[in-house]
PDB file of N, CA, C and O in Angstrom:
ATOM      1  N   MET A   1      14.260   4.199   8.123  1.00  0.00           N
ATOM      2  CA  MET A   1      15.525   3.651   7.689  1.00  0.00           C
ATOM      3  C   MET A   1      15.831   4.106   6.264  1.00  0.00           C
ATOM      4  O   MET A   1      14.930   4.270   5.442  1.00  0.00           O
ATOM      5  N   ALA A   2      17.085   4.300   5.997  1.00  0.00           N
ATOM      6  CA  ALA A   2      17.497   4.782   4.682  1.00  0.00           C
ATOM      7  C   ALA A   2      17.186   3.765   3.583  1.00  0.00           C
ATOM      8  O   ALA A   2      16.735   4.137   2.500  1.00  0.00           O
ATOM      9  N   GLU A   3      17.425   2.491   3.862  1.00  0.00           N
ATOM     10  CA  GLU A   3      17.174   1.468   2.843  1.00  0.00           C
ATOM     11  C   GLU A   3      15.699   1.423   2.450  1.00  0.00           C
ATOM     12  O   GLU A   3      15.371   1.231   1.279  1.00  0.00           O
ATOM     13  N   GLN A   4      14.826   1.598   3.412  1.00  0.00           N
ATOM     14  CA  GLN A   4      13.394   1.602   3.111  1.00  0.00           C
ATOM     15  C   GLN A   4      13.027   2.799   2.244  1.00  0.00           C
ATOM     16  O   GLN A   4      12.204   2.678   1.337  1.00  0.00           O
ATOM     17  N   ARG A   5      13.635   3.960   2.516  1.00  0.00           N
ATOM     18  CA  ARG A   5      13.372   5.144   1.688  1.00  0.00           C
ATOM     19  C   ARG A   5      13.895   4.941   0.274  1.00  0.00           C
ATOM     20  O   ARG A   5      13.251   5.348  -0.693  1.00  0.00           O
ATOM     21  N   ILE A   6      15.058   4.315   0.152  1.00  0.00           N
ATOM     22  CA  ILE A   6      15.623   4.058  -1.172  1.00  0.00           C
ATOM     23  C   ILE A   6      14.706   3.121  -1.960  1.00  0.00           C
ATOM     24  O   ILE A   6      14.402   3.379  -3.125  1.00  0.00           O
ATOM     25  N   GLN A   7      14.272   2.047  -1.328  1.00  0.00           N
ATOM     26  CA  GLN A   7      13.388   1.100  -2.001  1.00  0.00           C
ATOM     27  C   GLN A   7      12.057   1.751  -2.385  1.00  0.00           C
ATOM     28  O   GLN A   7      11.516   1.483  -3.458  1.00  0.00           O
ATOM     29  N   ALA A   8      11.536   2.604  -1.505  1.00  0.00           N
ATOM     30  CA  ALA A   8      10.287   3.309  -1.812  1.00  0.00           C
ATOM     31  C   ALA A   8      10.477   4.263  -2.986  1.00  0.00           C
ATOM     32  O   ALA A   8       9.598   4.377  -3.840  1.00  0.00           O
ATOM     33  N   ALA A   9      11.610   4.944  -3.034  1.00  0.00           N
ATOM     34  CA  ALA A   9      11.890   5.867  -4.138  1.00  0.00           C
ATOM     35  C   ALA A   9      12.030   5.119  -5.450  1.00  0.00           C
ATOM     36  O   ALA A   9      11.528   5.569  -6.480  1.00  0.00           O
ATOM     37  N   ILE A  10      12.712   3.974  -5.422  1.00  0.00           N
ATOM     38  CA  ILE A  10      12.860   3.168  -6.630  1.00  0.00           C
ATOM     39  C   ILE A  10      11.497   2.683  -7.112  1.00  0.00           C
ATOM     40  O   ILE A  10      11.199   2.742  -8.305  1.00  0.00           O
ATOM     41  N   ALA A  11      10.676   2.208  -6.190  1.00  0.00           N
ATOM     42  CA  ALA A  11       9.338   1.734  -6.550  1.00  0.00           C
ATOM     43  C   ALA A  11       8.497   2.863  -7.127  1.00  0.00           C
ATOM     44  O   ALA A  11       7.801   2.667  -8.123  1.00  0.00           O
ATOM     45  N   ALA A  12       8.552   4.039  -6.517  1.00  0.00           N
ATOM     46  CA  ALA A  12       7.784   5.187  -7.002  1.00  0.00           C
ATOM     47  C   ALA A  12       8.245   5.600  -8.398  1.00  0.00           C
ATOM     48  O   ALA A  12       7.423   5.951  -9.245  1.00  0.00           O
ATOM     49  N   PHE A  13       9.542   5.561  -8.640  1.00  0.00           N
ATOM     50  CA  PHE A  13      10.069   5.925  -9.951  1.00  0.00           C
ATOM     51  C   PHE A  13       9.617   4.922 -11.008  1.00  0.00           C
ATOM     52  O   PHE A  13       9.162   5.318 -12.081  1.00  0.00           O
ATOM     53  N   HIS A  14       9.735   3.633 -10.718  1.00  0.00           N
ATOM     54  CA  HIS A  14       9.343   2.608 -11.686  1.00  0.00           C
ATOM     55  C   HIS A  14       7.831   2.600 -11.927  1.00  0.00           C
ATOM     56  O   HIS A  14       7.379   2.250 -13.017  1.00  0.00           O
ATOM     57  N   ALA A  15       7.060   2.981 -10.925  1.00  0.00           N
ATOM     58  CA  ALA A  15       5.601   3.043 -11.075  1.00  0.00           C
ATOM     59  C   ALA A  15       5.150   4.363 -11.701  1.00  0.00           C
ATOM     60  O   ALA A  15       3.957   4.600 -11.887  1.00  0.00           O
ATOM     61  N   LYS A  16       6.118   5.214 -12.020  1.00  0.00           N
ATOM     62  CA  LYS A  16       5.856   6.526 -12.626  1.00  0.00           C
ATOM     63  C   LYS A  16       5.028   7.438 -11.721  1.00  0.00           C
ATOM     64  O   LYS A  16       4.281   8.294 -12.194  1.00  0.00           O
ATOM     65  N   GLU A  17       5.178   7.236 -10.407  1.00  0.00           N
ATOM     66  CA  GLU A  17       4.518   8.120  -9.441  1.00  0.00           C
ATOM     67  C   GLU A  17       5.274   9.449  -9.321  1.00  0.00           C
ATOM     68  O   GLU A  17       4.713  10.455  -8.887  1.00  0.00           O
ATOM     69  N   VAL A  18       6.530   9.437  -9.706  1.00  0.00           N
ATOM     70  CA  VAL A  18       7.342  10.655  -9.774  1.00  0.00           C
ATOM     71  C   VAL A  18       7.931  10.713 -11.182  1.00  0.00           C
ATOM     72  O   VAL A  18       8.250   9.675 -11.761  1.00  0.00           O
ATOM     73  N   PRO A  19       8.079  11.917 -11.736  1.00  0.00           N
ATOM     74  CA  PRO A  19       8.482  12.017 -13.139  1.00  0.00           C
ATOM     75  C   PRO A  19       9.962  11.785 -13.425  1.00  0.00           C
ATOM     76  O   PRO A  19      10.342  11.559 -14.574  1.00  0.00           O
ATOM     77  N   SER A  20      10.806  11.840 -12.386  1.00  0.00           N
ATOM     78  CA  SER A  20      12.236  11.721 -12.629  1.00  0.00           C
ATOM     79  C   SER A  20      12.954  11.157 -11.410  1.00  0.00           C
ATOM     80  O   SER A  20      12.419  11.142 -10.302  1.00  0.00           O
ATOM     81  N   ILE A  21      14.173  10.696 -11.643  1.00  0.00           N
ATOM     82  CA  ILE A  21      14.999  10.216 -10.534  1.00  0.00           C
ATOM     83  C   ILE A  21      15.284  11.374  -9.585  1.00  0.00           C
ATOM     84  O   ILE A  21      15.274  11.202  -8.366  1.00  0.00           O
ATOM     85  N   ARG A  22      15.535  12.539 -10.140  1.00  0.00           N
ATOM     86  CA  ARG A  22      15.799  13.717  -9.300  1.00  0.00           C
ATOM     87  C   ARG A  22      14.622  14.017  -8.372  1.00  0.00           C
ATOM     88  O   ARG A  22      14.822  14.301  -7.191  1.00  0.00           O
ATOM     89  N   GLN A  23      13.416  13.958  -8.890  1.00  0.00           N
ATOM     90  CA  GLN A  23      12.227  14.219  -8.079  1.00  0.00           C
ATOM     91  C   GLN A  23      12.048  13.134  -7.016  1.00  0.00           C
ATOM     92  O   GLN A  23      11.682  13.434  -5.879  1.00  0.00           O
ATOM     93  N   ALA A  24      12.303  11.881  -7.381  1.00  0.00           N
ATOM     94  CA  ALA A  24      12.199  10.792  -6.402  1.00  0.00           C
ATOM     95  C   ALA A  24      13.212  10.980  -5.283  1.00  0.00           C
ATOM     96  O   ALA A  24      12.888  10.785  -4.112  1.00  0.00           O
ATOM     97  N   ALA A  25      14.431  11.357  -5.633  1.00  0.00           N
ATOM     98  CA  ALA A  25      15.466  11.580  -4.619  1.00  0.00           C
ATOM     99  C   ALA A  25      15.066  12.707  -3.678  1.00  0.00           C
ATOM    100  O   ALA A  25      15.220  12.588  -2.462  1.00  0.00           O
ATOM    101  N   THR A  26      14.560  13.786  -4.226  1.00  0.00           N
ATOM    102  CA  THR A  26      14.141  14.922  -3.412  1.00  0.00           C
ATOM    103  C   THR A  26      12.961  14.561  -2.526  1.00  0.00           C
ATOM    104  O   THR A  26      12.948  14.891  -1.340  1.00  0.00           O
ATOM    105  N   THR A  27      11.985  13.894  -3.087  1.00  0.00           N
ATOM    106  CA  THR A  27      10.777  13.519  -2.349  1.00  0.00           C
ATOM    107  C   THR A  27      11.087  12.602  -1.174  1.00  0.00           C
ATOM    108  O   THR A  27      10.510  12.749  -0.097  1.00  0.00           O
ATOM    109  N   PHE A  28      11.999  11.656  -1.380  1.00  0.00           N
ATOM    110  CA  PHE A  28      12.286  10.664  -0.347  1.00  0.00           C
ATOM    111  C   PHE A  28      13.527  10.994   0.480  1.00  0.00           C
ATOM    112  O   PHE A  28      13.907  10.223   1.362  1.00  0.00           O
ATOM    113  N   GLY A  29      14.161  12.136   0.201  1.00  0.00           N
ATOM    114  CA  GLY A  29      15.310  12.568   0.997  1.00  0.00           C
ATOM    115  C   GLY A  29      16.540  11.696   0.823  1.00  0.00           C
ATOM    116  O   GLY A  29      17.225  11.367   1.792  1.00  0.00           O
ATOM    117  N   ILE A  30      16.815  11.325  -0.421  1.00  0.00           N
ATOM    118  CA  ILE A  30      17.945  10.454  -0.741  1.00  0.00           C
ATOM    119  C   ILE A  30      18.885  11.213  -1.678  1.00  0.00           C
ATOM    120  O   ILE A  30      18.411  11.931  -2.559  1.00  0.00           O
ATOM    121  N   PRO A  31      20.195  11.074  -1.514  1.00  0.00           N
ATOM    122  CA  PRO A  31      21.111  11.715  -2.466  1.00  0.00           C
ATOM    123  C   PRO A  31      20.844  11.229  -3.897  1.00  0.00           C
ATOM    124  O   PRO A  31      20.651  10.038  -4.139  1.00  0.00           O
ATOM    125  N   LEU A  32      20.840  12.161  -4.815  1.00  0.00           N
ATOM    126  CA  LEU A  32      20.545  11.850  -6.218  1.00  0.00           C
ATOM    127  C   LEU A  32      21.482  10.782  -6.766  1.00  0.00           C
ATOM    128  O   LEU A  32      21.026   9.848  -7.425  1.00  0.00           O
ATOM    129  N   VAL A  33      22.767  10.898  -6.512  1.00  0.00           N
ATOM    130  CA  VAL A  33      23.738   9.944  -7.051  1.00  0.00           C
ATOM    131  C   VAL A  33      23.476   8.540  -6.504  1.00  0.00           C
ATOM    132  O   VAL A  33      23.567   7.558  -7.240  1.00  0.00           O
ATOM    133  N   THR A  34      23.153   8.448  -5.228  1.00  0.00           N
ATOM    134  CA  THR A  34      22.859   7.151  -4.620  1.00  0.00           C
ATOM    135  C   THR A  34      21.671   6.499  -5.310  1.00  0.00           C
ATOM    136  O   THR A  34      21.727   5.326  -5.680  1.00  0.00           O
ATOM    137  N   LEU A  35      20.607   7.254  -5.479  1.00  0.00           N
ATOM    138  CA  LEU A  35      19.405   6.701  -6.103  1.00  0.00           C
ATOM    139  C   LEU A  35      19.663   6.344  -7.565  1.00  0.00           C
ATOM    140  O   LEU A  35      19.246   5.280  -8.023  1.00  0.00           O
ATOM    141  N   ALA A  36      20.332   7.204  -8.289  1.00  0.00           N
ATOM    142  CA  ALA A  36      20.623   6.933  -9.702  1.00  0.00           C
ATOM    143  C   ALA A  36      21.485   5.686  -9.847  1.00  0.00           C
ATOM    144  O   ALA A  36      21.251   4.873 -10.741  1.00  0.00           O
ATOM    145  N   ASP A  37      22.476   5.528  -8.981  1.00  0.00           N
ATOM    146  CA  ASP A  37      23.331   4.339  -9.036  1.00  0.00           C
ATOM    147  C   ASP A  37      22.543   3.073  -8.745  1.00  0.00           C
ATOM    148  O   ASP A  37      22.736   2.055  -9.409  1.00  0.00           O
ATOM    149  N   ARG A  38      21.664   3.127  -7.766  1.00  0.00           N
ATOM    150  CA  ARG A  38      20.871   1.943  -7.409  1.00  0.00           C
ATOM    151  C   ARG A  38      19.905   1.575  -8.529  1.00  0.00           C
ATOM    152  O   ARG A  38      19.733   0.396  -8.836  1.00  0.00           O
ATOM    153  N   ILE A  39      19.271   2.576  -9.144  1.00  0.00           N
ATOM    154  CA  ILE A  39      18.343   2.305 -10.244  1.00  0.00           C
ATOM    155  C   ILE A  39      19.097   1.721 -11.440  1.00  0.00           C
ATOM    156  O   ILE A  39      18.587   0.837 -12.129  1.00  0.00           O
ATOM    157  N   ALA A  40      20.307   2.215 -11.682  1.00  0.00           N
ATOM    158  CA  ALA A  40      21.112   1.715 -12.798  1.00  0.00           C
ATOM    159  C   ALA A  40      21.742   0.358 -12.494  1.00  0.00           C
ATOM    160  O   ALA A  40      22.322  -0.268 -13.382  1.00  0.00           O
ATOM    161  N   GLY A  41      21.634  -0.103 -11.242  1.00  0.00           N
ATOM    162  CA  GLY A  41      22.177  -1.402 -10.876  1.00  0.00           C
ATOM    163  C   GLY A  41      23.661  -1.402 -10.599  1.00  0.00           C
ATOM    164  O   GLY A  41      24.286  -2.463 -10.575  1.00  0.00           O
ATOM    165  N   ARG A  42      24.242  -0.223 -10.388  1.00  0.00           N
ATOM    166  CA  ARG A  42      25.675  -0.161 -10.126  1.00  0.00           C
ATOM    167  C   ARG A  42      26.043  -0.595  -8.716  1.00  0.00           C
ATOM    168  O   ARG A  42      27.143  -1.098  -8.486  1.00  0.00           O
ATOM    169  N   TYR A  43      25.132  -0.405  -7.776  1.00  0.00           N
ATOM    170  CA  TYR A  43      25.426  -0.757  -6.391  1.00  0.00           C
ATOM    171  C   TYR A  43      24.228  -1.459  -5.785  1.00  0.00           C
ATOM    172  O   TYR A  43      23.078  -1.119  -6.062  1.00  0.00           O
ATOM    173  N   GLU A  44      24.518  -2.443  -4.954  1.00  0.00           N
ATOM    174  CA  GLU A  44      23.474  -3.111  -4.192  1.00  0.00           C
ATOM    175  C   GLU A  44      23.452  -2.482  -2.806  1.00  0.00           C
ATOM    176  O   GLU A  44      24.358  -1.737  -2.433  1.00  0.00           O
ATOM    177  N   SER A  45      22.425  -2.786  -2.064  1.00  0.00           N
ATOM    178  CA  SER A  45      22.367  -2.291  -0.697  1.00  0.00           C
ATOM    179  C   SER A  45      23.436  -2.990   0.136  1.00  0.00           C
ATOM    180  O   SER A  45      23.898  -4.072  -0.226  1.00  0.00           O
ATOM    181  N   ASN A  46      23.825  -2.383   1.235  1.00  0.00           N
ATOM    182  CA  ASN A  46      24.859  -2.943   2.093  1.00  0.00           C
ATOM    183  C   ASN A  46      24.468  -4.298   2.652  1.00  0.00           C
ATOM    184  O   ASN A  46      25.323  -5.171   2.802  1.00  0.00           O
ATOM    185  N   TRP A  47      23.197  -4.492   2.964  1.00  0.00           N
ATOM    186  CA  TRP A  47      22.804  -5.779   3.538  1.00  0.00           C
ATOM    187  C   TRP A  47      22.961  -6.900   2.533  1.00  0.00           C
ATOM    188  O   TRP A  47      23.216  -8.041   2.920  1.00  0.00           O
ATOM    189  N   MET A  48      22.814  -6.602   1.251  1.00  0.00           N
ATOM    190  CA  MET A  48      23.032  -7.629   0.236  1.00  0.00           C
ATOM    191  C   MET A  48      24.517  -7.987   0.164  1.00  0.00           C
ATOM    192  O   MET A  48      24.861  -9.159   0.015  1.00  0.00           O
ATOM    193  N   ALA A  49      25.383  -7.007   0.267  1.00  0.00           N
ATOM    194  CA  ALA A  49      26.820  -7.263   0.261  1.00  0.00           C
ATOM    195  C   ALA A  49      27.206  -8.116   1.463  1.00  0.00           C
ATOM    196  O   ALA A  49      28.058  -8.997   1.351  1.00  0.00           O
ATOM    197  N   ASP A  50      26.586  -7.862   2.606  1.00  0.00           N
ATOM    198  CA  ASP A  50      26.863  -8.652   3.804  1.00  0.00           C
ATOM    199  C   ASP A  50      26.456 -10.107   3.608  1.00  0.00           C
ATOM    200  O   ASP A  50      27.174 -11.013   4.029  1.00  0.00           O
ATOM    201  N   ILE A  51      25.323 -10.334   2.978  1.00  0.00           N
ATOM    202  CA  ILE A  51      24.862 -11.698   2.741  1.00  0.00           C
ATOM    203  C   ILE A  51      25.852 -12.439   1.845  1.00  0.00           C
ATOM    204  O   ILE A  51      26.196 -13.590   2.113  1.00  0.00           O
ATOM    205  N   TYR A  52      26.307 -11.780   0.782  1.00  0.00           N
ATOM    206  CA  TYR A  52      27.234 -12.423  -0.130  1.00  0.00           C
ATOM    207  C   TYR A  52      28.575 -12.701   0.536  1.00  0.00           C
ATOM    208  O   TYR A  52      29.198 -13.722   0.245  1.00  0.00           O
ATOM    209  N   SER A  53      29.035 -11.827   1.416  1.00  0.00           N
ATOM    210  CA  SER A  53      30.326 -12.042   2.064  1.00  0.00           C
ATOM    211  C   SER A  53      30.265 -13.240   3.018  1.00  0.00           C
ATOM    212  O   SER A  53      31.267 -13.936   3.187  1.00  0.00           O
ATOM    213  N   PHE A  54      29.120 -13.491   3.638  1.00  0.00           N
ATOM    214  CA  PHE A  54      28.978 -14.653   4.514  1.00  0.00           C
ATOM    215  C   PHE A  54      28.950 -15.950   3.719  1.00  0.00           C
ATOM    216  O   PHE A  54      29.374 -16.995   4.213  1.00  0.00           O
ATOM    217  N   ALA A  55      28.451 -15.885   2.490  1.00  0.00           N
ATOM    218  CA  ALA A  55      28.327 -17.085   1.682  1.00  0.00           C
ATOM    219  C   ALA A  55      29.673 -17.565   1.136  1.00  0.00           C
ATOM    220  O   ALA A  55      29.814 -18.725   0.748  1.00  0.00           O
ATOM    221  N   LEU A  56      30.642 -16.685   1.110  1.00  0.00           N
ATOM    222  CA  LEU A  56      31.947 -17.050   0.532  1.00  0.00           C
ATOM    223  C   LEU A  56      32.757 -17.904   1.425  1.00  0.00           C
ATOM    224  O   LEU A  56      33.873 -18.285   1.069  1.00  0.00           O
TER     225      LEU A  56
END
């Protein structure tokens, strides 16, 4: 699943298992912009947006 790859890439980047966001994106097969946005906190995963929309 894409979300699992994104979370794994974020974890690997924060644990310094990969030297850069670009390397994490390449290693886990995720678009660089998507990963960079998620690490910067600009976007949440779609399932989180779904949870918030149900709560409203």
